N, CA, C, O and the ligand as a Tripos MOL2 file, in Angstrom:
@<TRIPOS>MOLECULE
protein
  305   303    77     0     0
PROTEIN
NO_CHARGES

@<TRIPOS>ATOM
      1 N         -23.1880    5.0200    2.2000 N.3       1 MET1
      2 CA        -22.5250    4.1700    3.0370 C.3       1 MET1
      3 C         -23.3270    2.8930    2.8850 C.2       1 MET1
      4 O         -24.5530    2.7980    2.9540 O.2       1 MET1
      5 N         -22.3980    1.8700    2.6540 N.am      2 THR2
      6 CA        -23.0110    0.4940    2.4950 C.3       2 THR2
      7 C         -22.1120   -0.4740    3.1060 C.2       2 THR2
      8 O         -20.8920   -0.3250    3.0470 O.2       2 THR2
      9 N         -22.6810   -1.4920    3.7090 N.am      3 GLU3
     10 CA        -21.8750   -2.6040    4.2520 C.3       3 GLU3
     11 C         -21.8300   -4.0160    3.5510 C.2       3 GLU3
     12 O         -21.1410   -4.9750    3.8990 O.2       3 GLU3
     13 N         -22.7600   -3.9410    2.4270 N.am      4 ILE4
     14 CA        -23.0950   -5.1060    1.5110 C.3       4 ILE4
     15 C         -22.3900   -4.9280    0.0420 C.2       4 ILE4
     16 O         -22.9380   -4.3590   -0.9020 O.2       4 ILE4
     17 N         -21.2220   -5.4480    0.0140 N.am      5 PHE5
     18 CA        -20.7360   -5.4110   -1.2630 C.3       5 PHE5
     19 C         -19.8160   -6.7300   -1.5620 C.2       5 PHE5
     20 O         -19.4360   -7.4670   -0.6520 O.2       5 PHE5
     21 N         -19.5430   -6.9160   -2.7600 N.am      6 GLU6
     22 CA        -18.7100   -8.2000   -3.1030 C.3       6 GLU6
     23 C         -17.7680   -7.8680   -4.1190 C.2       6 GLU6
     24 O         -17.8070   -6.8070   -4.7410 O.2       6 GLU6
     25 N         -16.9700   -8.7140   -4.2840 N.am      7 LEU7
     26 CA        -15.8930   -8.6820   -5.3730 C.3       7 LEU7
     27 C         -16.5790   -8.3620   -6.6560 C.2       7 LEU7
     28 O         -17.6680   -8.8820   -6.8970 O.2       7 LEU7
     29 N         -16.0650   -7.6140   -7.4190 N.am      8 ARG8
     30 CA        -16.4250   -7.1140   -8.7240 C.3       8 ARG8
     31 C         -17.8450   -6.2740   -8.7970 C.2       8 ARG8
     32 O         -18.4250   -6.0000   -9.8480 O.2       8 ARG8
     33 N         -18.2730   -5.9320   -7.5130 N.am      9 ASP9
     34 CA        -19.2390   -4.8450   -7.5200 C.3       9 ASP9
     35 C         -18.8800   -3.4620   -8.0800 C.2       9 ASP9
     36 O         -17.7110   -3.0850   -8.0100 O.2       9 ASP9
     37 N         -19.6970   -2.7910   -8.5570 N.am     10 VAL10
     38 CA        -19.2790   -1.4350   -9.0300 C.3      10 VAL10
     39 C         -19.9040   -0.4910   -8.0900 C.2      10 VAL10
     40 O         -21.1140   -0.5260   -7.8640 O.2      10 VAL10
     41 N         -19.0150    0.4460   -7.4760 N.am     11 VAL11
     42 CA        -19.4500    1.3980   -6.3430 C.3      11 VAL11
     43 C         -19.1370    2.8000   -6.7010 C.2      11 VAL11
     44 O         -18.2010    3.0860   -7.4480 O.2      11 VAL11
     45 N         -19.9330    3.6780   -6.1580 N.am     12 MET12
     46 CA        -19.8730    5.1580   -6.1300 C.3      12 MET12
     47 C         -19.2720    5.6000   -4.9440 C.2      12 MET12
     48 O         -19.7700    5.1670   -3.9050 O.2      12 MET12
     49 N         -18.1880    6.4650   -4.8450 N.am     13 MET13
     50 CA        -17.6590    6.6240   -3.6400 C.3      13 MET13
     51 C         -18.3000    8.1410   -3.3270 C.2      13 MET13
     52 O         -18.9740    8.7680   -4.1430 O.2      13 MET13
     53 N         -17.9300    8.6380   -1.8800 N.am     14 LYS14
     54 CA        -18.6600    9.8470   -1.5310 C.3      14 LYS14
     55 C         -17.8430   10.9740   -2.3360 C.2      14 LYS14
     56 O         -18.4680   12.0120   -2.5510 O.2      14 LYS14
     57 N         -16.6310   10.9010   -2.7670 N.am     15 LYS15
     58 CA        -15.7260   11.4680   -3.3690 C.3      15 LYS15
     59 C         -15.1380   11.1230   -4.6830 C.2      15 LYS15
     60 O         -14.3440   10.1820   -4.6710 O.2      15 LYS15
     61 N         -15.3620   11.6650   -5.7390 N.am     16 PRO16
     62 CA        -14.9900   11.1300   -7.0110 C.3      16 PRO16
     63 C         -13.5160   11.0890   -6.9860 C.2      16 PRO16
     64 O         -12.9080   11.7390   -6.1360 O.2      16 PRO16
     65 N         -12.7980   10.2480   -8.0090 N.am     17 HIS17
     66 CA        -11.4540   10.0520   -8.0950 C.3      17 HIS17
     67 C         -10.9050   11.5010   -8.6980 C.2      17 HIS17
     68 O         -11.7330   12.2870   -9.1590 O.2      17 HIS17
     69 N          -9.5850   11.8170   -8.6860 N.am     18 ALA18
     70 CA         -9.0730   12.8270   -8.9310 C.3      18 ALA18
     71 C          -9.3540   13.1770  -10.4800 C.2      18 ALA18
     72 O          -9.4700   14.3260  -10.9060 O.2      18 ALA18
     73 N          -9.4460   11.9880  -11.2610 N.am     19 CYS19
     74 CA         -9.7540   11.9640  -12.7690 C.3      19 CYS19
     75 C         -11.1940   12.5710  -13.1270 C.2      19 CYS19
     76 O         -11.5890   12.9890  -14.2160 O.2      19 CYS19
     77 N         -11.8050   12.5080  -12.0140 N.am     20 GLY20
     78 CA        -13.3480   13.0870  -12.3820 C.3      20 GLY20
     79 C         -14.4140   12.0260  -12.3030 C.2      20 GLY20
     80 O         -15.6130   12.2810  -12.1950 O.2      20 GLY20
     81 N         -13.8870   10.8050  -12.3650 N.am     21 THR21
     82 CA        -14.8750    9.4680  -12.5020 C.3      21 THR21
     83 C         -15.2910    9.1210  -11.0010 C.2      21 THR21
     84 O         -14.5210    9.1480  -10.0410 O.2      21 THR21
     85 N         -16.5010    8.8260  -10.9700 N.am     22 ASN22
     86 CA        -16.7910    8.2710   -9.5010 C.3      22 ASN22
     87 C         -17.5390    7.0230   -9.9410 C.2      22 ASN22
     88 O         -18.7560    6.9450   -9.7700 O.2      22 ASN22
     89 N         -16.7920    5.9800  -10.5410 N.am     23 SER23
     90 CA        -17.2370    4.6180  -10.7850 C.3      23 SER23
     91 C         -16.0060    3.8930  -10.4440 C.2      23 SER23
     92 O         -14.9300    4.2350  -10.9350 O.2      23 SER23
     93 N         -16.1180    2.8310   -9.5640 N.am     24 TRP24
     94 CA        -15.3190    1.9900   -8.9710 C.3      24 TRP24
     95 C         -15.4590    0.6380   -9.0190 C.2      24 TRP24
     96 O         -16.5610    0.2240   -8.6590 O.2      24 TRP24
     97 N         -14.4310   -0.3920   -9.4570 N.am     25 THR25
     98 CA        -14.7600   -1.9280   -9.3500 C.3      25 THR25
     99 C         -14.1370   -2.3560   -8.1010 C.2      25 THR25
    100 O         -12.9730   -2.0580   -7.8350 O.2      25 THR25
    101 N         -14.9160   -3.0800   -7.2900 N.am     26 ILE26
    102 CA        -13.9750   -3.8460   -6.1690 C.3      26 ILE26
    103 C         -13.3470   -5.0050   -6.7590 C.2      26 ILE26
    104 O         -13.9760   -5.8880   -7.3420 O.2      26 ILE26
    105 N         -12.1370   -4.9880   -6.6040 N.am     27 ILE27
    106 CA        -11.0530   -6.1810   -7.0720 C.3      27 ILE27
    107 C         -10.5440   -6.9800   -6.0400 C.2      27 ILE27
    108 O          -9.9230   -8.0150   -6.2810 O.2      27 ILE27
    109 N         -10.7760   -6.5510   -4.8500 N.am     28 ARG28
    110 CA        -10.2670   -7.3220   -3.5750 C.3      28 ARG28
    111 C         -10.9560   -7.1720   -2.4790 C.2      28 ARG28
    112 O         -11.0770   -6.0010   -2.1210 O.2      28 ARG28
    113 N         -11.5160   -8.0760   -1.7370 N.am     29 VAL29
    114 CA        -12.2170   -8.0850   -0.4880 C.3      29 VAL29
    115 C         -11.4530   -8.8500    0.3880 C.2      29 VAL29
    116 O         -11.0780   -9.9700    0.0400 O.2      29 VAL29
    117 N         -11.1230   -8.3110    1.6770 N.am     30 GLY30
    118 CA        -10.7200   -9.0800    2.7460 C.3      30 GLY30
    119 C         -10.4200   -8.1180    3.9350 C.2      30 GLY30
    120 O         -11.2190   -7.2140    4.1800 O.2      30 GLY30
    121 N          -9.3360   -8.2780    4.6500 N.am     31 ALA31
    122 CA         -9.2100   -7.1820    5.6480 C.3      31 ALA31
    123 C          -9.1940   -5.8470    5.2450 C.2      31 ALA31
    124 O          -9.6860   -4.9050    5.8670 O.2      31 ALA31
    125 N          -8.4320   -5.7950    3.8610 N.am     32 ASP32
    126 CA         -8.3750   -4.7100    3.1360 C.3      32 ASP32
    127 C          -9.2620   -4.7940    1.8990 C.2      32 ASP32
    128 O          -9.5790   -5.8870    1.4300 O.2      32 ASP32
    129 N          -9.6820   -3.5740    1.3420 N.am     33 ILE33
    130 CA        -10.5590   -3.4760    0.2060 C.3      33 ILE33
    131 C          -9.7070   -2.9200   -0.8980 C.2      33 ILE33
    132 O          -9.2110   -1.8340   -0.6000 O.2      33 ILE33
    133 N          -9.4390   -3.3170   -1.9520 N.am     34 LYS34
    134 CA         -8.9310   -2.7190   -3.2840 C.3      34 LYS34
    135 C          -9.9980   -2.2450   -4.3330 C.2      34 LYS34
    136 O         -10.8620   -3.0110   -4.7580 O.2      34 LYS34
    137 N          -9.9140   -1.2480   -4.6300 N.am     35 ILE35
    138 CA        -11.2490   -0.5770   -5.6780 C.3      35 ILE35
    139 C         -10.2310   -0.0730   -6.7940 C.2      35 ILE35
    140 O          -9.1340    0.4450   -6.5840 O.2      35 ILE35
    141 N         -10.7920   -0.3200   -7.9590 N.am     36 LYS36
    142 CA        -10.0720    0.1700   -9.2100 C.3      36 LYS36
    143 C         -11.0240    1.4130   -9.8320 C.2      36 LYS36
    144 O         -12.2530    1.3930   -9.8950 O.2      36 LYS36
    145 N         -10.3580    2.2260  -10.1630 N.am     37 CYS37
    146 CA        -11.0790    3.3160  -10.8390 C.3      37 CYS37
    147 C         -11.4860    2.8680  -12.3920 C.2      37 CYS37
    148 O         -10.6210    2.5050  -13.1890 O.2      37 CYS37
    149 N         -12.7030    2.9260  -12.6830 N.am     38 ASN38
    150 CA        -13.0370    2.4400  -13.8890 C.3      38 ASN38
    151 C         -12.7950    3.3290  -15.1570 C.2      38 ASN38
    152 O         -13.0980    2.9200  -16.2770 O.2      38 ASN38
    153 N         -12.2430    4.5500  -14.9420 N.am     39 SER39
    154 CA        -11.7030    5.5350  -15.9090 C.3      39 SER39
    155 C         -10.2850    5.2030  -16.2630 C.2      39 SER39
    156 O          -9.9130    4.7050  -17.3260 O.2      39 SER39
    157 N          -9.4700    5.5760  -15.1420 N.am     40 CYS40
    158 CA         -8.1490    5.5190  -15.2920 C.3      40 CYS40
    159 C          -7.2510    4.3660  -14.7740 C.2      40 CYS40
    160 O          -6.0210    4.4150  -14.7440 O.2      40 CYS40
    161 N          -8.0450    3.2840  -14.3540 N.am     41 ASN41
    162 CA         -7.6890    2.1410  -13.8110 C.3      41 ASN41
    163 C          -6.5470    2.1600  -12.8090 C.2      41 ASN41
    164 O          -5.7280    1.2520  -12.6680 O.2      41 ASN41
    165 N          -6.5930    3.4420  -12.0450 N.am     42 ARG42
    166 CA         -5.9230    3.5010  -10.7900 C.3      42 ARG42
    167 C          -6.3140    2.4930   -9.7730 C.2      42 ARG42
    168 O          -7.4680    2.0690   -9.8280 O.2      42 ARG42
    169 N          -5.4910    2.0380   -8.8240 N.am     43 ILE43
    170 CA         -6.1040    1.2200   -7.6560 C.3      43 ILE43
    171 C          -5.9550    1.8200   -6.5400 C.2      43 ILE43
    172 O          -4.8990    2.4300   -6.3750 O.2      43 ILE43
    173 N          -6.8750    1.8160   -5.5600 N.am     44 VAL44
    174 CA         -6.8120    2.2680   -4.1520 C.3      44 VAL44
    175 C          -7.0080    1.2300   -3.2770 C.2      44 VAL44
    176 O          -7.9150    0.4170   -3.4540 O.2      44 VAL44
    177 N          -6.1750    1.1680   -2.2620 N.am     45 MET45
    178 CA         -6.5770    0.3050   -1.2280 C.3      45 MET45
    179 C          -6.8800    1.0290    0.0990 C.2      45 MET45
    180 O          -6.3070    2.0720    0.4140 O.2      45 MET45
    181 N          -7.7350    0.4730    0.7970 N.am     46 MET46
    182 CA         -8.1110    1.0500    1.9000 C.3      46 MET46
    183 C          -8.6520   -0.2030    2.9510 C.2      46 MET46
    184 O          -9.0640   -1.2940    2.5570 O.2      46 MET46
    185 N          -8.5480    0.2260    4.3720 N.am     47 ASP47
    186 CA         -9.1310   -0.7920    5.1200 C.3      47 ASP47
    187 C         -10.7860   -0.8540    5.0350 C.2      47 ASP47
    188 O         -11.4400    0.0100    4.4520 O.2      47 ASP47
    189 N         -11.2810   -1.8300    5.6030 N.am     48 ARG48
    190 CA        -12.7110   -2.0570    5.4450 C.3      48 ARG48
    191 C         -13.3820   -0.8870    6.0400 C.2      48 ARG48
    192 O         -14.3250   -0.3260    5.4830 O.2      48 ARG48
    193 N         -12.8590   -0.4990    7.2480 N.am     49 THR49
    194 CA        -13.7680    0.4950    7.8870 C.3      49 THR49
    195 C         -13.6090    1.8460    6.9000 C.2      49 THR49
    196 O         -14.6390    2.4870    6.6930 O.2      49 THR49
    197 N         -12.7020    2.1780    6.4540 N.am     50 ASP50
    198 CA        -12.4930    3.3600    5.6110 C.3      50 ASP50
    199 C         -13.5510    3.1580    4.4580 C.2      50 ASP50
    200 O         -14.5070    3.9030    4.2420 O.2      50 ASP50
    201 N         -13.2020    1.9770    3.7300 N.am     51 PHE51
    202 CA        -14.2620    1.9370    2.4710 C.3      51 PHE51
    203 C         -15.6980    1.8970    2.7370 C.2      51 PHE51
    204 O         -16.5090    2.3000    1.9040 O.2      51 PHE51
    205 N         -16.0750    1.3660    4.0090 N.am     52 VAL52
    206 CA        -17.5540    1.4560    4.2640 C.3      52 VAL52
    207 C         -17.8540    3.0130    4.5730 C.2      52 VAL52
    208 O         -18.9610    3.4670    4.2830 O.2      52 VAL52
    209 N         -16.9850    3.7300    5.0920 N.am     53 ARG53
    210 CA        -17.1530    5.2110    5.5270 C.3      53 ARG53
    211 C         -17.2670    5.8250    4.1500 C.2      53 ARG53
    212 O         -18.1250    6.6940    3.9980 O.2      53 ARG53
    213 N         -16.4750    5.4630    3.0880 N.am     54 SER54
    214 CA        -16.2070    6.2760    2.1200 C.3      54 SER54
    215 C         -17.1830    6.0170    0.8620 C.2      54 SER54
    216 O         -17.4100    6.8900    0.0240 O.2      54 SER54
    217 N         -17.6920    4.8180    0.8270 N.am     55 CYS55
    218 CA        -18.6240    4.3940   -0.1280 C.3      55 CYS55
    219 C         -19.9560    4.9100   -0.0230 C.2      55 CYS55
    220 O         -20.6000    4.8220    1.0220 O.2      55 CYS55
    221 N         -20.4760    5.5450   -1.2650 N.am     56 LYS56
    222 CA        -21.5610    6.1760   -1.1600 C.3      56 LYS56
    223 C         -22.7230    5.1790   -1.3350 C.2      56 LYS56
    224 O         -23.6610    5.1190   -0.5400 O.2      56 LYS56
    225 N         -22.6000    4.3920   -2.4420 N.am     57 LYS57
    226 CA        -23.4740    3.3320   -2.7950 C.3      57 LYS57
    227 C         -22.9730    2.2500   -3.7760 C.2      57 LYS57
    228 O         -21.9180    2.4100   -4.3890 O.2      57 LYS57
    229 N         -23.6630    1.2560   -3.9060 N.am     58 VAL58
    230 CA        -23.1350    0.2010   -4.7820 C.3      58 VAL58
    231 C         -24.1950    0.4820   -6.0590 C.2      58 VAL58
    232 O         -25.4220    0.5730   -6.0170 O.2      58 VAL58
    233 N         -23.3290    0.5810   -7.1510 N.am     59 ILE59
    234 CA        -24.1500    0.9070   -8.4560 C.3      59 ILE59
    235 C         -24.6590   -0.4920   -9.0020 C.2      59 ILE59
    236 O         -25.8430   -0.7280   -9.2460 O.2      59 ILE59
    237 N         -23.6140   -1.3910   -9.1640 N.am     60 ALA60
    238 CA        -24.1080   -2.6720   -9.7680 C.3      60 ALA60
    239 C         -23.4760   -3.7010   -9.0950 C.2      60 ALA60
    240 O         -22.2530   -3.7820   -8.9780 O.2      60 ALA60
    241 N         -24.4120   -4.6190   -8.5770 N.am     61 HIS61
    242 CA        -23.8240   -5.8680   -8.0520 C.3      61 HIS61
    243 C         -23.1120   -6.7990   -9.0660 C.2      61 HIS61
    244 O         -23.3860   -6.7570  -10.2650 O.2      61 HIS61
    245 N         -22.3120   -7.5290   -8.6140 N.am     62 SER62
    246 CA        -21.7130   -8.6510   -9.4830 C.3      62 SER62
    247 C         -22.9230   -9.6860   -9.6360 C.2      62 SER62
    248 O         -23.8030   -9.8780   -8.7970 O.2      62 SER62
    249 N         -22.7870  -10.3160  -10.8870 N.am     63 GLU63
    250 CA        -23.9240  -11.0040  -11.0900 C.3      63 GLU63
    251 C         -23.6820  -12.5560  -10.4960 C.2      63 GLU63
    252 O         -22.8410  -13.2620  -11.0520 O.2      63 GLU63
    253 N         -24.3340  -12.9930   -9.5130 N.am     64 PRO64
    254 CA        -23.9060  -14.3390   -9.0890 C.3      64 PRO64
    255 C         -24.2130  -15.4120  -10.1760 C.2      64 PRO64
    256 O         -25.1380  -15.2280  -10.9680 O.2      64 PRO64
    257 N         -23.4270  -16.5520  -10.2160 N.am     65 GLY65
    258 CA        -23.7670  -17.7210  -10.9850 C.3      65 GLY65
    259 C         -23.0470  -17.2160  -12.4620 C.2      65 GLY65
    260 O         -23.0200  -18.0350  -13.3810 O.2      65 GLY65
    261 N         -22.5440  -16.0330  -12.6380 N.am     66 ARG66
    262 CA        -21.8290  -15.7470  -13.8080 C.3      66 ARG66
    263 C         -20.4370  -15.9370  -13.6140 C.2      66 ARG66
    264 O         -19.9050  -15.2470  -12.7450 O.2      66 ARG66
    265 N         -19.7320  -16.7540  -14.2650 N.am     67 ASN67
    266 CA        -18.3030  -17.0390  -13.9560 C.3      67 ASN67
    267 C         -17.5890  -16.9690  -15.3980 C.2      67 ASN67
    268 O         -16.6740  -17.7240  -15.7280 O.2      67 ASN67
    269 N         -18.0910  -16.0360  -16.1460 N.am     68 ALA68
    270 CA        -17.2970  -15.8620  -17.4180 C.3      68 ALA68
    271 C         -16.1220  -15.0530  -17.2370 C.2      68 ALA68
    272 O         -15.1340  -15.2160  -17.9530 O.2      68 ALA68
    273 N         -16.1740  -14.0810  -16.2080 N.am     69 GLU69
    274 CA        -15.0390  -13.1450  -15.9150 C.3      69 GLU69
    275 C         -13.7640  -13.9770  -15.4180 C.2      69 GLU69
    276 O         -13.8850  -15.0570  -14.8390 O.2      69 GLU69
    277 N         -12.6250  -13.4240  -15.6760 N.am     70 PRO70
    278 CA        -11.4070  -14.2110  -15.1910 C.3      70 PRO70
    279 C         -11.2670  -13.5810  -13.5070 C.2      70 PRO70
    280 O         -11.7390  -12.5250  -13.0850 O.2      70 PRO70
    281 N         -10.6800  -14.3350  -12.9520 N.am     71 GLU71
    282 CA        -10.2580  -13.8410  -11.4680 C.3      71 GLU71
    283 C          -9.5790  -12.4610  -11.6850 C.2      71 GLU71
    284 O          -8.8830  -12.1570  -12.6540 O.2      71 GLU71
    285 N          -9.9080  -11.6490  -10.5860 N.am     72 ALA72
    286 CA         -9.1660  -10.4710  -10.3630 C.3      72 ALA72
    287 C          -7.6790  -10.5760  -10.3970 C.2      72 ALA72
    288 O          -7.0880  -11.4830   -9.8110 O.2      72 ALA72
    289 N          -7.1170   -9.7120  -11.0350 N.am     73 ASN73
    290 CA         -5.6140   -9.8510  -11.0220 C.3      73 ASN73
    291 C          -5.0950   -9.4140   -9.8270 C.2      73 ASN73
    292 O          -5.5080   -8.3090   -9.4760 O.2      73 ASN73
    293 N          -4.3650   -9.9230   -9.1510 N.am     74 ASP74
    294 CA         -3.9870   -9.6270   -7.6690 C.3      74 ASP74
    295 C          -2.4420   -9.6770   -7.4190 C.2      74 ASP74
    296 O          -1.8630  -10.1460   -6.4390 O.2      74 ASP74
    297 N          -1.8760   -9.0480   -8.5990 N.am     75 THR75
    298 CA         -0.4530   -9.1150   -8.6300 C.3      75 THR75
    299 C           0.2030   -7.8270   -7.9520 C.2      75 THR75
    300 O           1.4150   -7.8010   -7.7420 O.2      75 THR75
    301 N          -0.6060   -6.7900   -7.6250 N.am     76 ILE76
    302 CA         -0.0060   -5.6570   -6.9040 C.3      76 ILE76
    303 C          -0.0170   -5.8710   -5.2960 C.2      76 ILE76
    304 O           0.4520   -5.0080   -4.5550 O.2      76 ILE76
    305 ZN         -9.5750    7.6000  -11.8690 Zn       77 ZN77
@<TRIPOS>BOND
     1     1     2 1
     2     2     3 1
     3     3     4 2
     4     3     5 am
     5     5     6 1
     6     6     7 1
     7     7     8 2
     8     7     9 am
     9     9    10 1
    10    10    11 1
    11    11    12 2
    12    11    13 am
    13    13    14 1
    14    14    15 1
    15    15    16 2
    16    15    17 am
    17    17    18 1
    18    18    19 1
    19    19    20 2
    20    19    21 am
    21    21    22 1
    22    22    23 1
    23    23    24 2
    24    23    25 am
    25    25    26 1
    26    26    27 1
    27    27    28 2
    28    27    29 am
    29    29    30 1
    30    30    31 1
    31    31    32 2
    32    31    33 am
    33    33    34 1
    34    34    35 1
    35    35    36 2
    36    35    37 am
    37    37    38 1
    38    38    39 1
    39    39    40 2
    40    39    41 am
    41    41    42 1
    42    42    43 1
    43    43    44 2
    44    43    45 am
    45    45    46 1
    46    46    47 1
    47    47    48 2
    48    47    49 am
    49    49    50 1
    50    50    51 1
    51    51    52 2
    52    51    53 am
    53    53    54 1
    54    54    55 1
    55    55    56 2
    56    55    57 am
    57    57    58 1
    58    58    59 1
    59    59    60 2
    60    59    61 am
    61    61    62 1
    62    62    63 1
    63    63    64 2
    64    63    65 am
    65    65    66 1
    66    66    67 1
    67    67    68 2
    68    67    69 am
    69    69    70 1
    70    70    71 1
    71    71    72 2
    72    71    73 am
    73    73    74 1
    74    74    75 1
    75    75    76 2
    76    75    77 am
    77    77    78 1
    78    78    79 1
    79    79    80 2
    80    79    81 am
    81    81    82 1
    82    82    83 1
    83    83    84 2
    84    83    85 am
    85    85    86 1
    86    86    87 1
    87    87    88 2
    88    87    89 am
    89    89    90 1
    90    90    91 1
    91    91    92 2
    92    91    93 am
    93    93    94 1
    94    94    95 1
    95    95    96 2
    96    95    97 am
    97    97    98 1
    98    98    99 1
    99    99   100 2
   100    99   101 am
   101   101   102 1
   102   102   103 1
   103   103   104 2
   104   103   105 am
   105   105   106 1
   106   106   107 1
   107   107   108 2
   108   107   109 am
   109   109   110 1
   110   110   111 1
   111   111   112 2
   112   111   113 am
   113   113   114 1
   114   114   115 1
   115   115   116 2
   116   115   117 am
   117   117   118 1
   118   118   119 1
   119   119   120 2
   120   119   121 am
   121   121   122 1
   122   122   123 1
   123   123   124 2
   124   123   125 am
   125   125   126 1
   126   126   127 1
   127   127   128 2
   128   127   129 am
   129   129   130 1
   130   130   131 1
   131   131   132 2
   132   131   133 am
   133   133   134 1
   134   134   135 1
   135   135   136 2
   136   135   137 am
   137   137   138 1
   138   138   139 1
   139   139   140 2
   140   139   141 am
   141   141   142 1
   142   142   143 1
   143   143   144 2
   144   143   145 am
   145   145   146 1
   146   146   147 1
   147   147   148 2
   148   147   149 am
   149   149   150 1
   150   150   151 1
   151   151   152 2
   152   151   153 am
   153   153   154 1
   154   154   155 1
   155   155   156 2
   156   155   157 am
   157   157   158 1
   158   158   159 1
   159   159   160 2
   160   159   161 am
   161   161   162 1
   162   162   163 1
   163   163   164 2
   164   163   165 am
   165   165   166 1
   166   166   167 1
   167   167   168 2
   168   167   169 am
   169   169   170 1
   170   170   171 1
   171   171   172 2
   172   171   173 am
   173   173   174 1
   174   174   175 1
   175   175   176 2
   176   175   177 am
   177   177   178 1
   178   178   179 1
   179   179   180 2
   180   179   181 am
   181   181   182 1
   182   182   183 1
   183   183   184 2
   184   183   185 am
   185   185   186 1
   186   186   187 1
   187   187   188 2
   188   187   189 am
   189   189   190 1
   190   190   191 1
   191   191   192 2
   192   191   193 am
   193   193   194 1
   194   194   195 1
   195   195   196 2
   196   195   197 am
   197   197   198 1
   198   198   199 1
   199   199   200 2
   200   199   201 am
   201   201   202 1
   202   202   203 1
   203   203   204 2
   204   203   205 am
   205   205   206 1
   206   206   207 1
   207   207   208 2
   208   207   209 am
   209   209   210 1
   210   210   211 1
   211   211   212 2
   212   211   213 am
   213   213   214 1
   214   214   215 1
   215   215   216 2
   216   215   217 am
   217   217   218 1
   218   218   219 1
   219   219   220 2
   220   219   221 am
   221   221   222 1
   222   222   223 1
   223   223   224 2
   224   223   225 am
   225   225   226 1
   226   226   227 1
   227   227   228 2
   228   227   229 am
   229   229   230 1
   230   230   231 1
   231   231   232 2
   232   231   233 am
   233   233   234 1
   234   234   235 1
   235   235   236 2
   236   235   237 am
   237   237   238 1
   238   238   239 1
   239   239   240 2
   240   239   241 am
   241   241   242 1
   242   242   243 1
   243   243   244 2
   244   243   245 am
   245   245   246 1
   246   246   247 1
   247   247   248 2
   248   247   249 am
   249   249   250 1
   250   250   251 1
   251   251   252 2
   252   251   253 am
   253   253   254 1
   254   254   255 1
   255   255   256 2
   256   255   257 am
   257   257   258 1
   258   258   259 1
   259   259   260 2
   260   259   261 am
   261   261   262 1
   262   262   263 1
   263   263   264 2
   264   263   265 am
   265   265   266 1
   266   266   267 1
   267   267   268 2
   268   267   269 am
   269   269   270 1
   270   270   271 1
   271   271   272 2
   272   271   273 am
   273   273   274 1
   274   274   275 1
   275   275   276 2
   276   275   277 am
   277   277   278 1
   278   278   279 1
   279   279   280 2
   280   279   281 am
   281   281   282 1
   282   282   283 1
   283   283   284 2
   284   283   285 am
   285   285   286 1
   286   286   287 1
   287   287   288 2
   288   287   289 am
   289   289   290 1
   290   290   291 1
   291   291   292 2
   292   291   293 am
   293   293   294 1
   294   294   295 1
   295   295   296 2
   296   295   297 am
   297   297   298 1
   298   298   299 1
   299   299   300 2
   300   299   301 am
   301   301   302 1
   302   302   303 1
   303   303   304 2
@<TRIPOS>SUBSTRUCTURE
     1 MET1         2 RESIDUE 1 A MET
     2 THR2         6 RESIDUE 1 A THR
     3 GLU3        10 RESIDUE 1 A GLU
     4 ILE4        14 RESIDUE 1 A ILE
     5 PHE5        18 RESIDUE 1 A PHE
     6 GLU6        22 RESIDUE 1 A GLU
     7 LEU7        26 RESIDUE 1 A LEU
     8 ARG8        30 RESIDUE 1 A ARG
     9 ASP9        34 RESIDUE 1 A ASP
    10 VAL10       38 RESIDUE 1 A VAL
    11 VAL11       42 RESIDUE 1 A VAL
    12 MET12       46 RESIDUE 1 A MET
    13 MET13       50 RESIDUE 1 A MET
    14 LYS14       54 RESIDUE 1 A LYS
    15 LYS15       58 RESIDUE 1 A LYS
    16 PRO16       62 RESIDUE 1 A PRO
    17 HIS17       66 RESIDUE 1 A HIS
    18 ALA18       70 RESIDUE 1 A ALA
    19 CYS19       74 RESIDUE 1 A CYS
    20 GLY20       78 RESIDUE 1 A GLY
    21 THR21       82 RESIDUE 1 A THR
    22 ASN22       86 RESIDUE 1 A ASN
    23 SER23       90 RESIDUE 1 A SER
    24 TRP24       94 RESIDUE 1 A TRP
    25 THR25       98 RESIDUE 1 A THR
    26 ILE26      102 RESIDUE 1 A ILE
    27 ILE27      106 RESIDUE 1 A ILE
    28 ARG28      110 RESIDUE 1 A ARG
    29 VAL29      114 RESIDUE 1 A VAL
    30 GLY30      118 RESIDUE 1 A GLY
    31 ALA31      122 RESIDUE 1 A ALA
    32 ASP32      126 RESIDUE 1 A ASP
    33 ILE33      130 RESIDUE 1 A ILE
    34 LYS34      134 RESIDUE 1 A LYS
    35 ILE35      138 RESIDUE 1 A ILE
    36 LYS36      142 RESIDUE 1 A LYS
    37 CYS37      146 RESIDUE 1 A CYS
    38 ASN38      150 RESIDUE 1 A ASN
    39 SER39      154 RESIDUE 1 A SER
    40 CYS40      158 RESIDUE 1 A CYS
    41 ASN41      162 RESIDUE 1 A ASN
    42 ARG42      166 RESIDUE 1 A ARG
    43 ILE43      170 RESIDUE 1 A ILE
    44 VAL44      174 RESIDUE 1 A VAL
    45 MET45      178 RESIDUE 1 A MET
    46 MET46      182 RESIDUE 1 A MET
    47 ASP47      186 RESIDUE 1 A ASP
    48 ARG48      190 RESIDUE 1 A ARG
    49 THR49      194 RESIDUE 1 A THR
    50 ASP50      198 RESIDUE 1 A ASP
    51 PHE51      202 RESIDUE 1 A PHE
    52 VAL52      206 RESIDUE 1 A VAL
    53 ARG53      210 RESIDUE 1 A ARG
    54 SER54      214 RESIDUE 1 A SER
    55 CYS55      218 RESIDUE 1 A CYS
    56 LYS56      222 RESIDUE 1 A LYS
    57 LYS57      226 RESIDUE 1 A LYS
    58 VAL58      230 RESIDUE 1 A VAL
    59 ILE59      234 RESIDUE 1 A ILE
    60 ALA60      238 RESIDUE 1 A ALA
    61 HIS61      242 RESIDUE 1 A HIS
    62 SER62      246 RESIDUE 1 A SER
    63 GLU63      250 RESIDUE 1 A GLU
    64 PRO64      254 RESIDUE 1 A PRO
    65 GLY65      258 RESIDUE 1 A GLY
    66 ARG66      262 RESIDUE 1 A ARG
    67 ASN67      266 RESIDUE 1 A ASN
    68 ALA68      270 RESIDUE 1 A ALA
    69 GLU69      274 RESIDUE 1 A GLU
    70 PRO70      278 RESIDUE 1 A PRO
    71 GLU71      282 RESIDUE 1 A GLU
    72 ALA72      286 RESIDUE 1 A ALA
    73 ASN73      290 RESIDUE 1 A ASN
    74 ASP74      294 RESIDUE 1 A ASP
    75 THR75      298 RESIDUE 1 A THR
    76 ILE76      302 RESIDUE 1 A ILE
    77 ZN77       305 GROUP 0 **** ****
């Protein structure tokens, strides 16, 4: 469980995705959190409370000061 996370952090959840991968990238942070499976690109949305409860740990923090990556696609 973690409450410290940011956009584009890579997180491990308590349960792996159905595809067997347990590596997710946070693509939206707000009242709801959207995470994307790093293997099959499936996007899951949940509220912040559920996310904090379901998240096991942050694997990799996004790198501050690095702006090379484009903005997260938020068309869904
Ligand atoms: Zn998956």
